[in-house]
N, C-alpha and C positions, 0 to 999 in steps of 0.2 A: 428572666421574664422578657417576652417579646413585645415590642411596641407595635401597635396596630397602625398601619399606614393608611391614611385617608386623603381624599381630595375634596376641596370645597369649590363649587362652581357658582360664580355670580352670573345670574341670567337676567336679561332685560326682555320685556315683552314690547315689541314695536308694532305699530298699526299702520303699515304703508298704504292700505286701502283707504284710509281716512284722509290722505293727502289731497289737498285741493277741493275737498267737499264742503268745507266751511269757509266762506269768503273772508271773514274777519279774524280768523285764527291763523297764527303763523305756522308754517310747516313743521318746525321743530316741536311745537306744542302738540300739534295733531299727531305727529309720529310717536310721541312719548306720553300719550294721554293715560289717565288712570284706568285701571282694570276694574271690572265689575266686582262688587262685594260678594257675589255668589261664589267666587273662586276661593276655595279653602285649601289648606295644605293637603287634606285627604283627597280632594278632587284632583289636585295637581299630581299627586303621587299615582293615583289610579290612571290618569292620562299618560304619564310617563311610562309606567309599567306596561300598559297596553301597547304603547308604541314600541317599546323594547321587545316585547313578545312578538309583535307583528314583523319587526325587522330581523330579529335574531333567533326567534323561536324559543324552544325550551332551554337551549344553552344560555341565551341572553337573560331569560327570566331567572334561571338559577344563579347566574353570575351576579346579577344586580341584587338578588335577595340574600346573598351572603355566601353561597357555595357550600360551606360545611356547617354542620349543626353546632359545632363547638363555638363558633364565632358569629352565629346568625344575628344576635342582637347588636353586635358592634359594627357589623358591615352592612346593615340594612340601608337602603336608600332612604334618606330622611330630608324633609324640608326644615332647615334650621331657622329660616326667616322668610316671611312673605309680607310684602307691602303693596296692597292694591293701589295706594295713592301714587307711588312712584313706579308701579309696574315692574318691580324688582323682587327676585327671590334668591335665596342661597340654598344649594343642595349639598348634602354630604353623601359621598359614595366611596367605595373602596378604591384604593389607588390602582389596583390591577384592572379595574373595569370602568373607570370613569369615561373612557372614550366611547364605550357602548351607550352610555347615558347621553353624552354629548351628541352622538350621531342621531339618537332618537329625538332629542330636542330640535335638531336641525330639520327633521322631517315632520315635526308637528306643525299643523297649519292653522289651528284655531285654539281659542281658550277652551280648556277641557271642562266646560259646564254646558248645561242644556242651552241650545241656541247660542253657543259661544261665537263671538266675533272672529273673523279671520285675523290672524296675527303672525308674527315671526318671533321665534324664540332665539335670542342672540346671546351666546355665551361670551361675556366680555372679560372675564378674569378667572383663572384657575390657580389655586394655591393649596399648600399643605396645611395651612393654619387658618382658622376662622378669623383671627384678628386681622390678618392682611386683607382678606376678602371684605371684611366690614370697613376697613379704612378705604379701600378702593370704591366701595359703594357710596360712602360719604363724599369722597372726592368727585366722583362722577355726578352725583346729585348737585353738588355745589357748582360744578362747571356748567351743568345744564341750566341752573338758575341764572348764572352770570351771562350765559349765551343768550337767553331769552331777554334778560334785562338790558343787555348792551345792544340789542337789535340785530344780532347775527342771524336771526330767524326770519328774515324777510323772504317774500316769495321770490323764487328764482326759476329759471328754465328747468333745471335739474333739481327736484326737491330733495333728493338724497345728497346733493352737493353741500347743503348746509351741515349735514351730519358728518360727512367724511372729509371733504376737501377744504372747506373754508377755515377750519381751525388749524389745519396743517400749513396752509399758505400764509396765515397771519402770525405764525410764531416768529419771534425774533431770531435772527441767525447770528452766529458769532464765528469769527475766524479762529481756527486752531493753528498755532505755530508749533513746529517740531524743533526740539532742541538739537543743536549741532548741525542743522541743515541750513545752508545759505538761503536767504530770503527769496531772491528772484534772479536766477542766473539763466538767461535764455528762455526759450519757450518749451524746452523739454522734448523736442522732436526726435525722431528716431535717428536722423543724420547726426545730430549733436551727440546723442548717446553712443553711436558707433564710433565717432571720433574720440570721445572721452575714454572708451574702453580700449582703443588701439594704442593710445599713448601712455 
């Protein structure tokens, strides 16, 4: 028996056009605002399939829909989870063609509903099991809540700096020591290295 290989994509919808439009709302909240309730799994799939067909033509459409008739039900593109409150969804796609779907998501520019707002589809995690993707979704939602509560979402010159750089710069650093290597002998310049190798 052959095990079917699939990939699960965790995708966030971000709204960068909303940054700075509401004076009392922190940038992090404006960027990660809830999506309209009109977005359904079926509408999302229609939008993704249309974008795959637009980018990759018949080949892309056939690849995303399964490729062979024997496995068409198991390899279909499928929305496993959709949360308009957190603007997050999980897609299941065949392992061989998940990059086509990822590329299509990258080129989608608005929510696939009537009069949909401009947004960015950001693939934040790819995994072979849905359990790992669900754990990552919970971890990201928890971190977002902590960031908003702790005040990391203040207005800054670069609005996306809150999302990408501030968390990386505030992480605690720790020094790693290597076994068997002396702690600090010289500055490690090339001249010292040459002398050490000569003798």
